[in-house]
Short mmCIF file of the C-alpha atoms (twelve columns), coordinates in Angstrom:
data_MODEL
# 
_entry.id   MODEL 
# 
loop_
_atom_site.group_PDB 
_atom_site.id 
_atom_site.type_symbol 
_atom_site.label_atom_id 
_atom_site.label_alt_id 
_atom_site.label_comp_id 
_atom_site.label_asym_id 
_atom_site.label_seq_id 
_atom_site.Cartn_x 
_atom_site.Cartn_y 
_atom_site.Cartn_z 
_atom_site.pdbx_PDB_model_num 
ATOM 1  C CA . MET A 1  274.968 -8.001  58.638 1 
ATOM 2  C CA . ARG A 2  272.374 -8.986  55.843 1 
ATOM 3  C CA . GLU A 3  269.566 -7.356  57.658 1 
ATOM 4  C CA . LEU A 4  271.329 -4.030  58.343 1 
ATOM 5  C CA . VAL A 5  272.357 -3.702  54.669 1 
ATOM 6  C CA . GLU A 6  268.869 -4.504  53.677 1 
ATOM 7  C CA . PHE A 7  267.446 -1.911  56.203 1 
ATOM 8  C CA . MET A 8  269.926 0.879   54.960 1 
ATOM 9  C CA . ALA A 9  269.217 0.018   50.981 1 
ATOM 10 C CA . LYS A 10 265.334 0.043   51.574 1 
ATOM 11 C CA . GLY A 11 265.598 3.605   53.270 1 
ATOM 12 C CA . LEU A 12 267.291 5.029   50.263 1 
ATOM 13 C CA . VAL A 13 265.357 3.857   47.368 1 
ATOM 14 C CA . ASP A 14 261.913 4.401   46.001 1 
ATOM 15 C CA . HIS A 15 261.158 0.711   45.139 1 
ATOM 16 C CA . PRO A 16 262.063 -1.315  48.615 1 
ATOM 17 C CA . ASP A 17 260.364 -4.189  47.570 1 
ATOM 18 C CA . ALA A 18 262.990 -4.805  44.785 1 
ATOM 19 C CA . VAL A 19 265.845 -4.819  47.521 1 
ATOM 20 C CA . LYS A 20 267.618 -8.060  47.574 1 
ATOM 21 C CA . VAL A 21 270.735 -8.949  49.717 1 
ATOM 22 C CA . ASN A 22 272.569 -12.582 48.937 1 
ATOM 23 C CA . GLN A 23 275.150 -13.529 51.226 1 
ATOM 24 C CA . LEU A 24 278.462 -15.154 50.184 1 
ATOM 25 C CA . ARG A 25 280.575 -16.624 52.897 1 
ATOM 26 C CA . GLY A 26 284.131 -17.405 52.295 1 
ATOM 27 C CA . SER A 27 287.103 -18.509 54.513 1 
ATOM 28 C CA . ASP A 28 288.494 -14.821 55.458 1 
ATOM 29 C CA . ALA A 29 285.646 -12.582 54.185 1 
ATOM 30 C CA . THR A 30 281.740 -12.551 53.876 1 
ATOM 31 C CA . VAL A 31 280.351 -10.949 50.466 1 
ATOM 32 C CA . LEU A 32 277.081 -9.258  50.480 1 
ATOM 33 C CA . GLU A 33 275.624 -8.829  47.081 1 
ATOM 34 C CA . LEU A 34 273.207 -5.892  47.030 1 
ATOM 35 C CA . SER A 35 270.717 -5.791  44.195 1 
ATOM 36 C CA . VAL A 36 268.342 -2.949  43.637 1 
ATOM 37 C CA . ASP A 37 265.710 -1.771  40.952 1 
ATOM 38 C CA . PRO A 38 267.839 -0.274  38.217 1 
ATOM 39 C CA . ALA A 39 266.180 3.363   38.466 1 
ATOM 40 C CA . ASP A 40 267.362 3.174   42.202 1 
ATOM 41 C CA . LYS A 41 270.788 2.225   41.718 1 
ATOM 42 C CA . GLY A 42 272.148 5.820   41.830 1 
ATOM 43 C CA . TRP A 43 270.334 6.467   44.818 1 
ATOM 44 C CA . VAL A 44 272.100 3.787   46.492 1 
ATOM 45 C CA . ILE A 45 275.582 4.394   45.108 1 
ATOM 46 C CA . GLY A 46 275.483 8.229   45.497 1 
ATOM 47 C CA . ARG A 47 277.482 10.922  44.073 1 
ATOM 48 C CA . ARG A 48 281.227 9.652   43.628 1 
ATOM 49 C CA . GLY A 49 280.144 6.640   45.521 1 
ATOM 50 C CA . ARG A 50 279.559 8.489   48.842 1 
ATOM 51 C CA . VAL A 51 276.673 6.736   50.053 1 
ATOM 52 C CA . ALA A 52 277.875 3.288   48.923 1 
ATOM 53 C CA . ASN A 53 281.233 3.967   50.840 1 
ATOM 54 C CA . ALA A 54 279.417 5.200   53.940 1 
ATOM 55 C CA . MET A 55 277.450 1.895   53.793 1 
ATOM 56 C CA . ARG A 56 280.756 0.070   53.718 1 
ATOM 57 C CA . SER A 57 281.941 2.014   56.751 1 
ATOM 58 C CA . VAL A 58 278.892 1.226   58.899 1 
ATOM 59 C CA . LEU A 59 279.468 -2.521  57.938 1 
ATOM 60 C CA . ARG A 60 283.318 -2.235  58.740 1 
ATOM 61 C CA . VAL A 61 282.334 -1.017  62.287 1 
ATOM 62 C CA . ALA A 62 279.542 -3.167  62.785 1 
ATOM 63 C CA . SER A 63 281.570 -6.389  61.741 1 
ATOM 64 C CA . SER A 64 284.693 -5.357  63.855 1 
ATOM 65 C CA . ALA A 65 282.328 -4.765  67.342 1 
ATOM 66 C CA . ARG A 66 281.023 -8.167  66.738 1 
ATOM 67 C CA . GLY A 67 284.433 -9.837  66.367 1 
ATOM 68 C CA . ASN A 68 283.317 -11.142 62.653 1 
ATOM 69 C CA . LYS A 69 285.726 -11.427 59.754 1 
ATOM 70 C CA . ARG A 70 285.727 -8.794  57.019 1 
ATOM 71 C CA . VAL A 71 282.501 -8.041  55.273 1 
ATOM 72 C CA . ILE A 72 282.333 -6.708  51.511 1 
ATOM 73 C CA . LEU A 73 279.673 -4.870  50.166 1 
ATOM 74 C CA . GLU A 74 279.091 -5.516  46.399 1 
ATOM 75 C CA . ILE A 75 276.279 -3.411  44.383 1 
ATOM 76 C CA . ILE A 76 275.081 -5.035  41.597 1 
# 
């Protein structure tokens, strides 16, 4: 999942080397913290959060296909 988020984010931003994904595993969910260059944050979030919600939808489908627990994406 971490690689998937990193791949999607790097395709959106102008500074792909500043993309970092931190994975925190909990008992019932996995939290992925995505950090990007401050100038690129708008591209990752999108208008009214559409890009961020689309990324969350892709993660939800990918995690259910693998039978994994819930995945939460946080953009910091």
